[in-house]
C-alpha positions as a printed Julia matrix, in Angstrom:
318×3 Matrix{Float64}:
 -270.99   5.48  104.84
 -271.36   6.02  108.58
 -273.25   3.33  110.5
 -274.79   4.93  113.64
 -275.47   1.54  115.24
 -271.86   0.39  114.93
 -270.45   3.86  115.48
 -268.0    3.59  112.59
 -267.62   3.79  108.82
 -269.1    0.83  106.97
 -268.67  -0.14  103.31
 -272.16  -0.69  101.79
 -270.75  -3.27   99.37
 -268.63  -5.57  101.58
 -269.83  -4.42  105.04
 -266.22  -3.9   106.06
 -265.68  -1.58  109.03
 -263.3    1.37  109.39
 -262.39   1.05  105.73
 -261.7    4.76  105.27
 -258.16   6.12  105.18
 -256.91   9.37  106.6
 -255.45  12.36  104.82
 -252.19  13.81  106.17
 -254.22  16.33  108.21
 -256.23  13.56  109.87
 -259.4   14.02  107.79
 -261.23  11.08  106.26
 -260.14  10.14  102.74
 -263.07   9.06  100.63
 -262.48   6.2    98.2
 -264.52   4.58   95.45
 -266.52   1.66   96.89
 -265.99  -0.28   93.64
 -262.27   0.05   92.87
 -260.83   1.82   95.92
 -259.48   4.8    93.98
 -259.28   8.08   95.98
 -262.07  10.54   95.18
 -260.68  13.66   96.82
 -259.78  15.26   93.49
 -263.35  15.02   92.16
 -265.17  15.8    95.42
 -265.16  19.55   95.64
 -266.55  21.84   98.31
 -270.17  21.54   97.2
 -270.19  18.09   95.55
 -273.01  15.81   96.71
 -272.58  13.08   94.07
 -269.57  12.32   91.9
 -268.08   9.85   89.44
 -264.92   7.82   90.0
 -262.31   8.92   87.42
 -260.82   5.42   87.5
 -263.77   3.05   86.99
 -266.74   5.35   86.38
 -268.72   4.29   89.46
 -271.01   7.0    90.86
 -270.78   7.83   94.56
 -273.17   9.87   96.72
 -271.67  11.96   99.55
 -274.27  11.12  102.18
 -273.52  13.9   104.66
 -274.18  16.52  101.97
 -277.77  15.42  101.41
 -278.69  14.9   105.06
 -279.91  17.04  107.94
 -280.21  20.73  107.05
 -278.7   19.93  103.63
 -281.41  17.44  102.67
 -283.49  18.75   99.75
 -287.24  18.95  100.27
 -288.05  17.56   96.82
 -286.37  16.31   93.65
 -287.41  16.41   90.0
 -286.2   13.13   88.43
 -284.57  12.94   85.01
 -287.04  12.16   82.22
 -284.65  12.76   79.31
 -282.02  10.03   78.81
 -278.41  10.67   77.81
 -279.13   9.29   74.34
 -282.17  11.54   73.93
 -280.25  14.59   75.19
 -277.5   13.89   72.64
 -280.02  13.69   69.81
 -281.63  16.95   70.94
 -278.27  18.74   70.92
 -277.46  17.43   67.44
 -280.89  18.41   66.11
 -280.58  21.88   67.61
 -277.15  22.75   66.28
 -276.4   20.67   63.18
 -278.49  23.11   61.13
 -275.97  25.83   61.97
 -273.69  25.64   58.95
 -270.68  27.28   60.62
 -270.54  24.77   63.5
 -267.32  22.64   63.56
 -267.84  19.19   62.03
 -266.63  17.51   65.23
 -269.29  19.22   67.33
 -271.8   16.83   68.89
 -269.95  13.76   67.62
 -270.94  10.45   69.18
 -267.62  10.26   71.02
 -267.96  13.67   72.64
 -271.68  13.26   73.42
 -270.8   10.12   75.37
 -268.93  12.34   77.86
 -272.07  14.31   78.68
 -273.06  14.12   82.34
 -276.39  14.49   84.11
 -276.3   16.72   87.17
 -278.82  17.47   89.89
 -278.53  21.23   90.32
 -279.56  22.85   93.63
 -282.38  25.4    93.39
 -284.46  27.42   95.8
 -288.13  27.89   94.92
 -289.7   31.03   96.4
 -293.32  31.97   96.98
 -294.07  35.71   96.89
 -297.06  37.98   97.29
 -296.73  41.12   95.18
 -298.65  44.28   94.46
 -297.91  47.1    92.09
 -299.33  50.49   91.23
 -298.88  52.59   88.13
 -299.8   56.16   87.25
 -299.2   57.59   83.82
 -300.0   60.52   81.59
 -301.33  59.38   78.22
 -302.48  60.9    74.97
 -304.69  59.89   72.06
 -304.12  61.74   68.84
 -306.71  61.79   66.05
 -306.21  63.23   62.56
 -308.86  63.93   59.95
 -309.45  66.08   56.9
 -312.46  68.18   56.03
 -312.46  70.0    52.74
 -309.11  71.72   52.26
 -308.28  71.61   55.95
 -306.5   69.01   58.08
 -307.38  68.72   61.75
 -305.55  67.18   64.72
 -307.17  66.46   68.04
 -305.14  65.49   71.09
 -306.9   64.08   74.16
 -305.12  63.72   77.5
 -305.72  60.96   80.05
 -304.61  60.03   83.52
 -303.9   56.3    83.54
 -304.02  54.37   86.81
 -303.35  50.65   87.24
 -303.21  48.39   90.3
 -302.18  44.74   90.36
 -302.03  42.22   93.17
 -300.81  38.67   92.61
 -299.23  35.6    94.18
 -296.16  33.98   92.63
 -295.48  30.35   93.48
 -292.19  28.45   93.13
 -290.04  31.15   91.53
 -286.79  29.26   90.74
 -283.26  30.49   91.51
 -280.28  28.19   91.08
 -278.0   27.85   94.11
 -274.9   26.7    92.19
 -271.84  28.86   91.55
 -270.67  26.3    88.96
 -273.7   26.91   86.74
 -274.13  30.12   84.76
 -277.17  31.96   86.16
 -278.19  33.18   82.71
 -278.22  29.66   81.29
 -280.11  28.32   84.29
 -282.79  31.0    83.82
 -283.06  30.07   80.14
 -283.61  26.42   81.11
 -287.05  27.3    82.45
 -289.76  26.29   82.63
 -289.81  23.02   84.54
 -293.07  21.17   85.12
 -293.38  20.99   88.88
 -296.11  18.35   88.88
 -293.28  15.86   88.34
 -291.71  16.51   91.74
 -291.03  13.6    94.1
 -290.24  13.68   97.8
 -286.48  13.6    98.06
 -284.92  10.14   98.01
 -281.2    9.47   97.33
 -282.18   6.66   94.93
 -283.01   9.28   92.28
 -279.4   10.51   92.35
 -277.98   7.1    91.42
 -275.95   7.37   88.21
 -275.79  11.16   88.23
 -273.6   13.96   89.53
 -274.91  16.37   92.14
 -274.27  19.52   94.14
 -275.51  20.84   97.43
 -276.58  24.48   97.63
 -273.57  26.78   97.29
 -275.35  29.83   98.72
 -278.04  30.42  101.33
 -281.64  31.19  100.47
 -281.22  34.65  102.08
 -278.34  35.46   99.73
 -280.3   34.32   96.66
 -283.73  35.76   97.49
 -282.92  39.15   95.83
 -282.79  37.34   92.47
 -286.25  35.88   93.07
 -287.49  39.29   94.23
 -286.25  40.88   90.99
 -287.97  38.2    88.89
 -291.26  38.88   90.68
 -291.0   42.68   90.45
 -290.05  42.52   86.75
 -293.04  40.26   86.07
 -295.46  42.6    87.87
 -294.11  45.64   86.02
 -294.36  43.81   82.71
 -297.98  42.81   83.36
 -298.93  46.34   84.35
 -297.16  47.86   81.36
 -298.86  45.38   79.03
 -302.25  46.54   80.3
 -301.53  50.12   79.26
 -302.59  50.01   75.62
 -304.73  51.9    73.14
 -302.95  55.23   73.6
 -300.77  57.16   71.18
 -298.28  57.75   74.0
 -298.05  57.14   77.72
 -295.45  58.43   80.16
 -295.09  56.97   83.64
 -295.27  59.61   86.37
 -295.64  57.48   89.48
 -296.22  54.08   91.06
 -294.3   51.38   92.88
 -294.06  47.61   93.1
 -293.64  45.66   96.32
 -293.1   41.96   96.9
 -293.14  39.93  100.11
 -291.56  36.52  100.48
 -293.95  33.98  101.96
 -291.86  30.79  101.97
 -289.2   28.85  100.11
 -288.08  25.27   99.58
 -284.81  23.62   98.61
 -284.99  21.28   95.59
 -282.82  19.49   93.03
 -283.53  19.93   89.31
 -282.13  17.77   86.46
 -279.67  19.2    83.91
 -277.53  17.5    81.26
 -274.14  19.19   80.79
 -272.2   18.99   77.55
 -268.78  20.66   77.34
 -267.08  21.07   73.97
 -263.48  22.26   73.66
 -262.65  24.17   70.49
 -259.42  26.09   69.85
 -258.57  26.15   73.54
 -261.97  27.44   74.69
 -264.66  25.47   76.5
 -268.22  25.89   75.19
 -270.93  24.81   77.62
 -274.34  23.45   76.65
 -277.21  22.43   78.87
 -280.3   20.31   78.31
 -283.28  20.48   80.64
 -283.36  16.93   82.02
 -287.15  16.96   82.23
 -288.37  18.87   79.15
 -285.4   18.51   76.76
 -284.96  22.26   76.2
 -281.45  22.99   74.85
 -279.46  26.08   75.81
 -276.04  26.98   74.4
 -274.04  28.82   71.77
 -271.95  26.97   69.21
 -268.42  28.0    68.18
 -267.78  29.17   64.63
 -265.38  27.22   62.43
 -263.5   29.83   60.36
 -262.74  27.25   57.66
 -266.46  26.69   57.13
 -267.1   30.41   56.95
 -264.41  30.8    54.28
 -265.69  27.77   52.36
 -269.25  29.08   52.51
 -268.12  32.5    51.28
 -266.2   30.91   48.41
 -269.24  28.83   47.45
 -271.51  31.87   47.45
 -268.98  33.84   45.41
 -268.76  31.0    42.88
 -272.54  30.72   42.56
 -272.92  34.48   42.13
 -270.16  34.49   39.51
 -271.8   31.65   37.56
 -275.19  33.37   37.74
 -273.64  36.61   36.49
 -271.89  34.78   33.64
 -275.11  33.05   32.57
 -276.96  36.36   32.71
 -274.28  37.9    30.48
 -274.65  35.1    27.92
 -278.43  35.46   27.88
 -278.15  39.23   27.46
 -275.68  38.75   24.56
 -278.07  36.38   22.76
 -280.94  38.82   23.14
């Protein structure tokens, strides 16, 4: 790391100075502080913490969590690697078509915890709704049936504040999966301190908050529209004829949220699974082992055949 007092690079383990090497272009070459192996292949454009492929030592890229890149807060891991592995097994072992090698102890051991960059947005929103509704009543009197249709003008207004709407700022993570990882419990937040990143991977934000705010805006608008629509009840039918929803961003903050990543390779395809590092929620889709499908079909066919044979014998006796 850089020592401002000495004006040079200083190894935090041996206190050696100017221990960095240079790439051919003159840029600093980062090496593992434990074994000296080069880390350039595992430090990508947005990496803020990585793992040495040679000895497994974790390294934090200090300049990517400092200054304007320093997160405001961090949500520490509460779910251990062991616990995350058990949660994955419990979630997917009940799926009978999952390959037998899925979630094996050997592959679970390769699971990594990552601090994923998120922006949390605060919005003020208001929405209006105007609809044309009907209530239809049927009754019978004597030999006659009657139908009465009443018409209504439905008006709704809603005003609300939305706090800490999450949007992931990582291009490596699938946005759909990250949305499914919600909710996180924000009362567990800590002021950012690099010590929480020790032993984990990490990324800095890949995109600016301005570029990502439309996703937060859509979440807010969709929520307002859903709440308004849910309030329109008790009618036989209701057709929207007017209204609008507006949302105004009040503030945002940059945070790191904990995610366990488990990648499983099956028949040349990578299947990605994620575990919420705070709540333990599991998100992912398992591959289907064709052999198990065939075996299951054969078993069902055999059982049906036996049942039919027994039924035939019983019928013959009767």
